[in-house]
A tleap script that builds the chain and sets N, CA, C and O, in Angstrom:
source leaprc.protein.ff14SB
mol = sequence {
  NMET ASN ASP PHE GLN GLU LEU GLU THR ILE
  ASP GLU ILE ASN THR PHE ILE GLU ASP HIE
  SER LEU ALA PHE LEU TYR ILE SER ARG ASP
  ASN CYS SER VAL CYS HIE ALA LEU LEU PRO
  LYS VAL GLN GLU LEU MET LYS SER TYR PRO
  LYS ILE LYS LEU GLY HIE LEU HIE ALA ASP
  LYS VAL GLU ALA VAL ALA GLY HIE PHE SER
  ILE PHE THR VAL PRO VAL LEU LEU LEU PHE
  VAL GLU GLY LYS GLU TYR ILE ARG GLU ALA
  ARG ILE VAL HIE MET ASP LEU LEU GLN GLU
  LYS LEU ASP LYS ILE TYR GLN ASN VAL VAL
  GLU CSER
}
set mol.1.N position { 10.564 -5.477 -13.079 }
set mol.1.CA position { 10.492 -4.704 -11.817 }
set mol.1.C position { 9.156 -4.380 -11.473 }
set mol.1.O position { 8.517 -4.113 -12.491 }
set mol.2.N position { 8.298 -4.277 -10.143 }
set mol.2.CA position { 7.545 -4.327 -9.549 }
set mol.2.C position { 7.153 -2.912 -9.387 }
set mol.2.O position { 7.598 -2.417 -8.352 }
set mol.3.N position { 6.382 -2.055 -10.188 }
set mol.3.CA position { 6.012 -0.737 -10.083 }
set mol.3.C position { 4.628 -0.402 -9.534 }
set mol.3.O position { 3.755 -1.266 -9.619 }
set mol.4.N position { 4.363 0.744 -8.996 }
set mol.4.CA position { 3.153 1.150 -8.395 }
set mol.4.C position { 2.808 1.627 -9.458 }
set mol.4.O position { 3.536 2.216 -10.257 }
set mol.5.N position { 1.037 1.291 -9.608 }
set mol.5.CA position { 0.178 1.709 -10.785 }
set mol.5.C position { -0.687 2.248 -9.933 }
set mol.5.O position { -1.046 1.786 -8.850 }
set mol.6.N position { -1.132 3.594 -10.633 }
set mol.6.CA position { -1.730 5.331 -10.115 }
set mol.6.C position { -3.098 4.768 -10.021 }
set mol.6.O position { -3.487 4.089 -10.971 }
set mol.7.N position { -3.541 4.876 -9.445 }
set mol.7.CA position { -5.073 4.445 -8.801 }
set mol.7.C position { -5.617 6.139 -8.682 }
set mol.7.O position { -5.166 6.997 -7.922 }
set mol.8.N position { -6.921 6.306 -9.875 }
set mol.8.CA position { -7.435 7.559 -9.665 }
set mol.8.C position { -8.540 7.734 -9.207 }
set mol.8.O position { -8.877 8.900 -9.000 }
set mol.9.N position { -9.707 6.371 -8.814 }
set mol.9.CA position { -10.904 6.545 -7.928 }
set mol.9.C position { -10.915 5.719 -7.173 }
set mol.9.O position { -9.917 5.062 -6.878 }
set mol.10.N position { -12.214 5.541 -6.614 }
set mol.10.CA position { -12.650 4.465 -5.472 }
set mol.10.C position { -12.757 3.137 -6.126 }
set mol.10.O position { -12.349 2.105 -5.593 }
set mol.11.N position { -13.334 3.191 -7.328 }
set mol.11.CA position { -13.731 2.117 -8.384 }
set mol.11.C position { -12.536 1.490 -8.585 }
set mol.11.O position { -12.587 0.287 -8.328 }
set mol.12.N position { -11.234 1.986 -9.043 }
set mol.12.CA position { -10.058 1.717 -9.721 }
set mol.12.C position { -9.341 0.871 -8.446 }
set mol.12.O position { -8.804 -0.215 -8.666 }
set mol.13.N position { -9.380 1.492 -7.031 }
set mol.13.CA position { -8.927 1.010 -5.960 }
set mol.13.C position { -9.311 -0.225 -5.320 }
set mol.13.O position { -8.594 -0.886 -4.568 }
set mol.14.N position { -10.629 -0.520 -5.711 }
set mol.14.CA position { -11.875 -1.703 -5.481 }
set mol.14.C position { -11.235 -2.776 -6.576 }
set mol.14.O position { -10.832 -3.939 -6.542 }
set mol.15.N position { -11.315 -2.167 -7.149 }
set mol.15.CA position { -10.900 -3.180 -8.526 }
set mol.15.C position { -9.558 -3.880 -8.460 }
set mol.15.O position { -9.444 -5.104 -8.511 }
set mol.16.N position { -8.543 -3.029 -8.343 }
set mol.16.CA position { -7.233 -3.849 -7.908 }
set mol.16.C position { -7.314 -4.140 -6.613 }
set mol.16.O position { -6.110 -4.381 -6.528 }
set mol.17.N position { -7.630 -4.293 -5.724 }
set mol.17.CA position { -8.076 -4.921 -4.759 }
set mol.17.C position { -8.582 -6.085 -4.917 }
set mol.17.O position { -8.126 -7.029 -4.271 }
set mol.18.N position { -9.427 -6.223 -5.639 }
set mol.18.CA position { -10.366 -7.406 -5.863 }
set mol.18.C position { -9.456 -8.318 -7.137 }
set mol.18.O position { -9.581 -9.542 -7.183 }
set mol.19.N position { -8.759 -7.748 -7.904 }
set mol.19.CA position { -8.095 -8.241 -8.938 }
set mol.19.C position { -6.726 -9.148 -8.556 }
set mol.19.O position { -6.365 -10.043 -9.320 }
set mol.20.N position { -5.991 -8.847 -7.309 }
set mol.20.CA position { -4.740 -9.137 -6.951 }
set mol.20.C position { -5.195 -9.606 -5.451 }
set mol.20.O position { -5.781 -8.940 -4.597 }
set mol.21.N position { -4.571 -11.478 -5.380 }
set mol.21.CA position { -4.512 -11.921 -4.262 }
set mol.21.C position { -3.970 -11.435 -3.384 }
set mol.21.O position { -4.430 -11.690 -2.271 }
set mol.22.N position { -2.520 -10.342 -3.492 }
set mol.22.CA position { -1.686 -9.724 -2.769 }
set mol.22.C position { -1.882 -8.447 -3.243 }
set mol.22.O position { -1.464 -8.359 -4.397 }
set mol.23.N position { -2.492 -7.107 -2.691 }
set mol.23.CA position { -2.570 -5.890 -3.465 }
set mol.23.C position { -2.216 -5.013 -2.170 }
set mol.23.O position { -2.907 -4.965 -1.152 }
set mol.24.N position { -0.837 -4.227 -2.424 }
set mol.24.CA position { -0.428 -3.010 -1.726 }
set mol.24.C position { -1.137 -1.582 -2.117 }
set mol.24.O position { -1.782 -1.378 -3.146 }
set mol.25.N position { -0.941 -0.880 -1.334 }
set mol.25.CA position { -1.596 0.772 -1.710 }
set mol.25.C position { -0.814 1.844 -0.688 }
set mol.25.O position { -0.792 1.619 0.522 }
set mol.26.N position { -0.254 2.878 -1.193 }
set mol.26.CA position { 0.621 3.514 -0.698 }
set mol.26.C position { -0.544 5.081 -1.122 }
set mol.26.O position { -1.032 5.389 -2.209 }
set mol.27.N position { -0.632 5.601 -0.110 }
set mol.27.CA position { -1.734 5.995 0.037 }
set mol.27.C position { -1.094 7.720 0.551 }
set mol.27.O position { -0.955 7.918 1.758 }
set mol.28.N position { -0.733 8.910 -0.496 }
set mol.28.CA position { -0.187 10.096 -0.301 }
set mol.28.C position { -0.816 10.925 -0.649 }
set mol.28.O position { -1.975 10.696 -0.998 }
set mol.29.N position { -0.242 12.304 -0.687 }
set mol.29.CA position { -0.906 13.786 -0.688 }
set mol.29.C position { 0.600 14.259 -0.946 }
set mol.29.O position { 1.602 13.981 -0.288 }
set mol.30.N position { 0.492 14.947 -1.937 }
set mol.30.CA position { 1.430 15.986 -2.548 }
set mol.30.C position { 2.451 16.635 -2.013 }
set mol.30.O position { 3.631 16.809 -2.317 }
set mol.31.N position { 1.471 17.083 -0.811 }
set mol.31.CA position { 2.358 18.598 0.146 }
set mol.31.C position { 2.796 17.821 1.427 }
set mol.31.O position { 2.663 18.306 2.550 }
set mol.32.N position { 3.337 16.565 1.190 }
set mol.32.CA position { 3.483 15.759 2.620 }
set mol.32.C position { 4.802 15.325 2.463 }
set mol.32.O position { 5.136 14.281 1.903 }
set mol.33.N position { 5.564 16.178 2.987 }
set mol.33.CA position { 7.039 15.884 3.041 }
set mol.33.C position { 7.612 14.392 3.325 }
set mol.33.O position { 8.421 13.861 2.563 }
set mol.34.N position { 7.039 13.678 4.669 }
set mol.34.CA position { 6.584 12.581 4.811 }
set mol.34.C position { 6.431 11.469 3.699 }
set mol.34.O position { 7.218 10.528 3.587 }
set mol.35.N position { 5.612 11.626 3.095 }
set mol.35.CA position { 5.261 10.648 1.912 }
set mol.35.C position { 6.214 10.621 1.067 }
set mol.35.O position { 6.283 9.569 0.432 }
set mol.36.N position { 7.056 11.486 0.807 }
set mol.36.CA position { 7.571 11.957 -0.422 }
set mol.36.C position { 9.086 11.337 -0.331 }
set mol.36.O position { 9.755 10.912 -1.273 }
set mol.37.N position { 9.565 11.419 1.511 }
set mol.37.CA position { 10.849 10.643 1.765 }
set mol.37.C position { 10.633 9.018 1.917 }
set mol.37.O position { 11.577 8.291 1.608 }
set mol.38.N position { 9.412 8.443 2.385 }
set mol.38.CA position { 9.063 7.216 2.792 }
set mol.38.C position { 8.890 6.423 1.527 }
set mol.38.O position { 9.479 5.342 1.522 }
set mol.39.N position { 7.923 6.866 0.018 }
set mol.39.CA position { 8.130 6.522 -1.016 }
set mol.39.C position { 9.086 5.686 -1.407 }
set mol.39.O position { 8.757 4.514 -1.592 }
set mol.40.N position { 10.671 6.142 -1.651 }
set mol.40.CA position { 11.775 5.408 -2.308 }
set mol.40.C position { 11.630 4.265 -1.350 }
set mol.40.O position { 11.436 3.110 -1.729 }
set mol.41.N position { 11.753 4.716 0.210 }
set mol.41.CA position { 12.191 3.101 0.743 }
set mol.41.C position { 11.602 1.977 0.687 }
set mol.41.O position { 12.086 0.845 0.670 }
set mol.42.N position { 10.026 2.483 0.643 }
set mol.42.CA position { 9.071 1.207 0.379 }
set mol.42.C position { 9.156 0.630 -0.944 }
set mol.42.O position { 8.918 -0.570 -1.076 }
set mol.43.N position { 9.420 1.236 -1.789 }
set mol.43.CA position { 9.762 0.810 -3.276 }
set mol.43.C position { 11.059 0.084 -3.545 }
set mol.43.O position { 11.312 -0.620 -4.524 }
set mol.44.N position { 11.716 0.323 -2.680 }
set mol.44.CA position { 13.247 -0.721 -2.660 }
set mol.44.C position { 12.562 -1.897 -1.505 }
set mol.44.O position { 13.098 -2.963 -1.202 }
set mol.45.N position { 11.718 -1.563 -1.164 }
set mol.45.CA position { 11.744 -2.944 0.044 }
set mol.45.C position { 10.264 -3.695 -1.104 }
set mol.45.O position { 10.273 -4.917 -1.258 }
set mol.46.N position { 9.641 -3.235 -1.484 }
set mol.46.CA position { 8.636 -4.039 -2.398 }
set mol.46.C position { 9.518 -4.495 -3.126 }
set mol.46.O position { 8.815 -4.765 -4.100 }
set mol.47.N position { 10.413 -4.761 -3.379 }
set mol.47.CA position { 11.354 -5.660 -4.691 }
set mol.47.C position { 11.325 -6.678 -3.970 }
set mol.47.O position { 10.699 -7.496 -4.643 }
set mol.48.N position { 11.627 -7.176 -2.961 }
set mol.48.CA position { 11.807 -8.366 -2.062 }
set mol.48.C position { 10.274 -9.229 -2.094 }
set mol.48.O position { 10.020 -10.330 -1.605 }
set mol.49.N position { 9.382 -8.293 -2.854 }
set mol.49.CA position { 8.256 -9.421 -3.239 }
set mol.49.C position { 7.410 -9.229 -4.166 }
set mol.49.O position { 6.438 -8.478 -4.081 }
set mol.50.N position { 7.726 -9.908 -5.136 }
set mol.50.CA position { 7.669 -9.540 -6.719 }
set mol.50.C position { 5.957 -9.952 -6.525 }
set mol.50.O position { 5.214 -9.078 -6.972 }
set mol.51.N position { 5.337 -11.020 -5.991 }
set mol.51.CA position { 3.971 -11.102 -6.126 }
set mol.51.C position { 3.019 -10.088 -5.858 }
set mol.51.O position { 1.994 -9.861 -6.502 }
set mol.52.N position { 3.484 -9.439 -4.752 }
set mol.52.CA position { 2.507 -8.459 -4.319 }
set mol.52.C position { 2.480 -7.137 -5.515 }
set mol.52.O position { 3.441 -6.536 -5.996 }
set mol.53.N position { 0.974 -6.950 -5.780 }
set mol.53.CA position { 0.880 -6.038 -6.672 }
set mol.53.C position { 0.656 -4.473 -6.156 }
set mol.53.O position { 0.067 -4.106 -5.139 }
set mol.54.N position { 1.321 -3.650 -7.194 }
set mol.54.CA position { 1.349 -1.973 -5.725 }
set mol.54.C position { 0.296 -1.360 -6.563 }
set mol.54.O position { -0.107 -1.556 -7.710 }
set mol.55.N position { -0.024 -0.525 -5.572 }
set mol.55.CA position { -0.798 0.794 -6.233 }
set mol.55.C position { -0.558 1.606 -5.359 }
set mol.55.O position { -0.342 1.248 -4.201 }
set mol.56.N position { -0.544 3.158 -5.829 }
set mol.56.CA position { -0.421 4.616 -5.398 }
set mol.56.C position { -1.643 5.185 -5.734 }
set mol.56.O position { -2.404 4.879 -6.652 }
set mol.57.N position { -1.750 6.111 -4.824 }
set mol.57.CA position { -3.090 7.046 -5.015 }
set mol.57.C position { -3.025 8.206 -4.090 }
set mol.57.O position { -3.215 8.133 -2.875 }
set mol.58.N position { -2.721 9.365 -4.809 }
set mol.58.CA position { -2.982 10.562 -3.754 }
set mol.58.C position { -4.221 10.853 -3.554 }
set mol.58.O position { -5.097 11.033 -4.401 }
set mol.59.N position { -4.298 10.903 -2.331 }
set mol.59.CA position { -5.583 11.272 -1.622 }
set mol.59.C position { -6.169 13.110 -1.671 }
set mol.59.O position { -7.149 13.531 -1.055 }
set mol.60.N position { -5.411 13.797 -2.414 }
set mol.60.CA position { -5.940 15.189 -3.147 }
set mol.60.C position { -6.402 14.625 -4.100 }
set mol.60.O position { -7.592 14.857 -3.890 }
set mol.61.N position { -6.373 13.888 -5.263 }
set mol.61.CA position { -6.917 13.545 -6.519 }
set mol.61.C position { -8.293 12.556 -6.216 }
set mol.61.O position { -9.240 12.540 -7.002 }
set mol.62.N position { -8.257 11.670 -4.857 }
set mol.62.CA position { -9.230 10.736 -4.598 }
set mol.62.C position { -9.533 10.936 -2.833 }
set mol.62.O position { -9.221 10.102 -1.983 }
set mol.63.N position { -10.181 12.190 -2.583 }
set mol.63.CA position { -10.992 12.779 -1.509 }
set mol.63.C position { -11.637 11.823 -0.455 }
set mol.63.O position { -11.606 11.781 0.775 }
set mol.64.N position { -12.462 10.785 -1.802 }
set mol.64.CA position { -13.281 10.150 -0.973 }
set mol.64.C position { -12.556 8.727 -0.035 }
set mol.64.O position { -13.040 8.146 0.936 }
set mol.65.N position { -11.422 8.503 -0.657 }
set mol.65.CA position { -10.494 7.320 -0.314 }
set mol.65.C position { -9.989 7.705 1.526 }
set mol.65.O position { -9.323 6.856 2.118 }
set mol.66.N position { -10.465 9.260 2.384 }
set mol.66.CA position { -10.150 9.033 3.651 }
set mol.66.C position { -11.300 8.111 4.184 }
set mol.66.O position { -11.189 7.399 5.181 }
set mol.67.N position { -12.525 8.221 3.323 }
set mol.67.CA position { -13.737 7.820 4.057 }
set mol.67.C position { -13.834 6.367 3.826 }
set mol.67.O position { -14.258 5.558 4.651 }
set mol.68.N position { -13.440 6.120 2.732 }
set mol.68.CA position { -13.175 5.013 2.631 }
set mol.68.C position { -12.273 3.655 3.115 }
set mol.68.O position { -12.318 2.446 2.888 }
set mol.69.N position { -11.400 4.607 3.943 }
set mol.69.CA position { -10.061 3.611 4.263 }
set mol.69.C position { -10.208 4.008 5.656 }
set mol.69.O position { -9.375 3.505 6.410 }
set mol.70.N position { -11.339 5.037 6.349 }
set mol.70.CA position { -10.750 5.632 7.493 }
set mol.70.C position { -9.508 6.226 7.983 }
set mol.70.O position { -9.031 6.083 9.108 }
set mol.71.N position { -8.992 6.978 6.914 }
set mol.71.CA position { -7.598 7.338 7.099 }
set mol.71.C position { -7.730 8.991 7.589 }
set mol.71.O position { -8.488 9.809 7.067 }
set mol.72.N position { -6.866 9.233 8.634 }
set mol.72.CA position { -6.815 10.452 9.095 }
set mol.72.C position { -5.543 11.073 8.985 }
set mol.72.O position { -5.319 12.248 9.276 }
set mol.73.N position { -4.563 10.102 8.479 }
set mol.73.CA position { -3.090 10.666 7.846 }
set mol.73.C position { -2.594 10.634 6.708 }
set mol.73.O position { -3.397 10.244 5.860 }
set mol.74.N position { -1.576 10.888 6.324 }
set mol.74.CA position { -0.889 10.167 5.478 }
set mol.74.C position { 0.528 10.165 5.676 }
set mol.74.O position { 0.814 10.993 6.541 }
set mol.75.N position { 1.764 9.430 5.119 }
set mol.75.CA position { 1.160 8.464 3.874 }
set mol.75.C position { 0.334 7.038 5.303 }
set mol.75.O position { 0.499 6.926 6.518 }
set mol.76.N position { -0.352 6.387 4.475 }
set mol.76.CA position { -0.811 4.987 4.840 }
set mol.76.C position { -0.281 4.306 4.054 }
set mol.76.O position { -0.028 4.740 2.930 }
set mol.77.N position { 0.010 3.140 4.406 }
set mol.77.CA position { 0.334 1.704 3.544 }
set mol.77.C position { -0.772 0.595 4.366 }
set mol.77.O position { -1.059 0.453 5.554 }
set mol.78.N position { -1.119 0.063 3.392 }
set mol.78.CA position { -1.853 -1.246 3.439 }
set mol.78.C position { -1.874 -2.020 2.410 }
set mol.78.O position { -1.577 -1.900 1.221 }
set mol.79.N position { -2.377 -3.035 3.234 }
set mol.79.CA position { -1.753 -4.604 2.247 }
set mol.79.C position { -2.781 -5.521 2.494 }
set mol.79.O position { -3.041 -6.008 3.595 }
set mol.80.N position { -3.392 -5.754 1.378 }
set mol.80.CA position { -4.714 -6.590 1.297 }
set mol.80.C position { -4.451 -8.042 1.013 }
set mol.80.O position { -3.598 -8.443 0.221 }
set mol.81.N position { -5.234 -8.777 1.707 }
set mol.81.CA position { -4.649 -10.319 1.113 }
set mol.81.C position { -5.973 -11.082 0.829 }
set mol.81.O position { -6.756 -11.189 1.773 }
set mol.82.N position { -6.308 -11.624 -0.372 }
set mol.82.CA position { -7.433 -11.567 -0.981 }
set mol.82.C position { -8.580 -10.922 -0.015 }
set mol.82.O position { -9.240 -11.478 0.862 }
set mol.83.N position { -8.601 -9.605 -0.449 }
set mol.83.CA position { -9.388 -8.762 -0.345 }
set mol.83.C position { -9.527 -7.972 1.153 }
set mol.83.O position { -9.990 -6.833 1.115 }
set mol.84.N position { -9.242 -8.388 2.125 }
set mol.84.CA position { -8.778 -8.390 3.256 }
set mol.84.C position { -7.707 -7.670 3.861 }
set mol.84.O position { -6.565 -8.112 3.735 }
set mol.85.N position { -7.894 -6.746 4.426 }
set mol.85.CA position { -6.843 -5.858 5.028 }
set mol.85.C position { -5.884 -6.533 6.248 }
set mol.85.O position { -6.365 -7.069 7.246 }
set mol.86.N position { -4.230 -6.388 5.939 }
set mol.86.CA position { -3.607 -7.525 7.225 }
set mol.86.C position { -2.975 -6.575 7.588 }
set mol.86.O position { -2.870 -6.523 8.813 }
set mol.87.N position { -2.213 -5.309 6.726 }
set mol.87.CA position { -1.335 -4.276 7.217 }
set mol.87.C position { -1.893 -3.125 7.368 }
set mol.87.O position { -2.768 -2.969 6.517 }
set mol.88.N position { -1.789 -2.291 8.034 }
set mol.88.CA position { -2.262 -0.863 8.198 }
set mol.88.C position { -0.790 -0.047 8.952 }
set mol.88.O position { -0.641 -0.091 10.173 }
set mol.89.N position { 0.088 0.576 8.164 }
set mol.89.CA position { 0.684 1.378 8.778 }
set mol.89.C position { 0.747 2.876 8.170 }
set mol.89.O position { 1.051 3.119 7.002 }
set mol.90.N position { 0.340 4.044 9.354 }
set mol.90.CA position { 0.307 5.002 9.075 }
set mol.90.C position { 1.419 5.991 9.400 }
set mol.90.O position { 2.054 5.659 10.401 }
set mol.91.N position { 1.898 7.331 8.709 }
set mol.91.CA position { 2.744 8.142 9.200 }
set mol.91.C position { 4.196 7.790 9.538 }
set mol.91.O position { 5.059 8.056 8.702 }
set mol.92.N position { 4.412 7.420 10.281 }
set mol.92.CA position { 5.485 7.050 10.873 }
set mol.92.C position { 5.762 5.470 10.565 }
set mol.92.O position { 5.148 4.570 11.137 }
set mol.93.N position { 6.394 5.339 9.952 }
set mol.93.CA position { 6.795 3.917 9.486 }
set mol.93.C position { 7.770 3.268 9.912 }
set mol.93.O position { 8.737 3.755 9.326 }
set mol.94.N position { 8.213 2.248 10.751 }
set mol.94.CA position { 9.024 1.559 10.931 }
set mol.94.C position { 9.605 0.562 10.049 }
set mol.94.O position { 9.318 -0.590 10.374 }
set mol.95.N position { 10.386 0.694 8.962 }
set mol.95.CA position { 10.758 -0.211 8.071 }
set mol.95.C position { 11.125 -1.614 8.127 }
set mol.95.O position { 10.909 -2.475 7.274 }
set mol.96.N position { 11.879 -1.762 9.576 }
set mol.96.CA position { 12.396 -3.253 9.682 }
set mol.96.C position { 10.881 -4.244 10.321 }
set mol.96.O position { 10.522 -5.414 10.191 }
set mol.97.N position { 10.403 -3.203 10.931 }
set mol.97.CA position { 9.161 -3.802 11.145 }
set mol.97.C position { 7.991 -4.226 10.941 }
set mol.97.O position { 7.218 -5.034 11.457 }
set mol.98.N position { 8.021 -3.028 9.487 }
set mol.98.CA position { 7.227 -3.506 8.241 }
set mol.98.C position { 7.561 -4.778 7.391 }
set mol.98.O position { 6.670 -5.525 6.986 }
set mol.99.N position { 8.768 -4.967 7.166 }
set mol.99.CA position { 9.741 -5.637 6.486 }
set mol.99.C position { 9.285 -7.497 7.147 }
set mol.99.O position { 9.103 -8.518 6.483 }
set mol.100.N position { 9.235 -7.301 8.549 }
set mol.100.CA position { 8.952 -8.440 9.444 }
set mol.100.C position { 7.499 -9.102 9.053 }
set mol.100.O position { 7.199 -10.266 8.787 }
set mol.101.N position { 6.587 -7.697 9.135 }
set mol.101.CA position { 4.933 -8.381 8.835 }
set mol.101.C position { 4.958 -8.555 7.648 }
set mol.101.O position { 4.387 -9.640 7.543 }
set mol.102.N position { 5.308 -8.142 6.357 }
set mol.102.CA position { 5.342 -8.613 5.281 }
set mol.102.C position { 5.954 -9.954 4.644 }
set mol.102.O position { 5.585 -10.616 3.674 }
set mol.103.N position { 7.170 -10.137 5.662 }
set mol.103.CA position { 7.681 -11.848 5.237 }
set mol.103.C position { 6.599 -12.711 5.941 }
set mol.103.O position { 6.119 -13.505 5.132 }
set mol.104.N position { 6.029 -12.824 7.238 }
set mol.104.CA position { 5.550 -13.619 7.625 }
set mol.104.C position { 4.024 -13.877 6.761 }
set mol.104.O position { 3.485 -14.983 6.731 }
set mol.105.N position { 3.597 -12.955 6.249 }
set mol.105.CA position { 2.128 -12.762 5.178 }
set mol.105.C position { 2.694 -13.165 4.198 }
set mol.105.O position { 2.154 -14.210 3.837 }
set mol.106.N position { 3.723 -12.815 3.397 }
set mol.106.CA position { 4.278 -13.306 2.171 }
set mol.106.C position { 4.939 -14.704 2.026 }
set mol.106.O position { 5.115 -15.174 0.902 }
set mol.107.N position { 5.345 -15.444 3.260 }
set mol.107.CA position { 5.746 -16.572 3.206 }
set mol.107.C position { 4.360 -17.517 3.454 }
set mol.107.O position { 4.123 -18.477 2.720 }
set mol.108.N position { 3.672 -17.216 4.325 }
set mol.108.CA position { 2.259 -17.857 4.450 }
set mol.108.C position { 1.345 -17.878 3.069 }
set mol.108.O position { 0.812 -18.942 2.754 }
set mol.109.N position { 1.186 -16.833 2.339 }
set mol.109.CA position { 0.216 -16.897 1.472 }
set mol.109.C position { 0.816 -17.619 0.025 }
set mol.109.O position { 0.138 -18.295 -0.748 }
set mol.110.N position { 2.418 -17.253 -0.136 }
set mol.110.CA position { 3.247 -17.481 -1.325 }
set mol.110.C position { 3.600 -19.098 -1.304 }
set mol.110.O position { 3.729 -19.858 -2.264 }
set mol.111.N position { 3.695 -19.323 -0.118 }
set mol.111.CA position { 4.113 -21.137 0.161 }
set mol.111.C position { 3.018 -21.741 0.385 }
set mol.111.O position { 3.209 -22.957 0.412 }
set mol.112.N position { 1.644 -21.369 0.609 }
set mol.112.CA position { 0.581 -22.135 0.418 }
set mol.112.C position { 0.088 -22.486 -0.826 }
set mol.112.O position { -0.908 -23.204 -0.915 }
savepdb mol mol.pdb
quit
């Protein structure tokens, strides 16, 4: 199963993105009800993309993440392909649209 790796520093985040050609970050806060409600849905969706490595970080613990990724709200979902950001979804995430975007990128990257 493709579980989320907990990331706790900006260096860990950068290394995670550099080390994986497909890197997905889920950024949340502890007191965010939307974050807690969305996470299980994202976990279920990501089972369809086994080659995408998953990282999770709490913005409460890594406060510098807001400036590092220009984040103004949570949750934020980021997909990086070869270190470049390809998908950014924040706060209200439409799962069907996210899935369409992931399908297109995943097919192009995995099949090439």
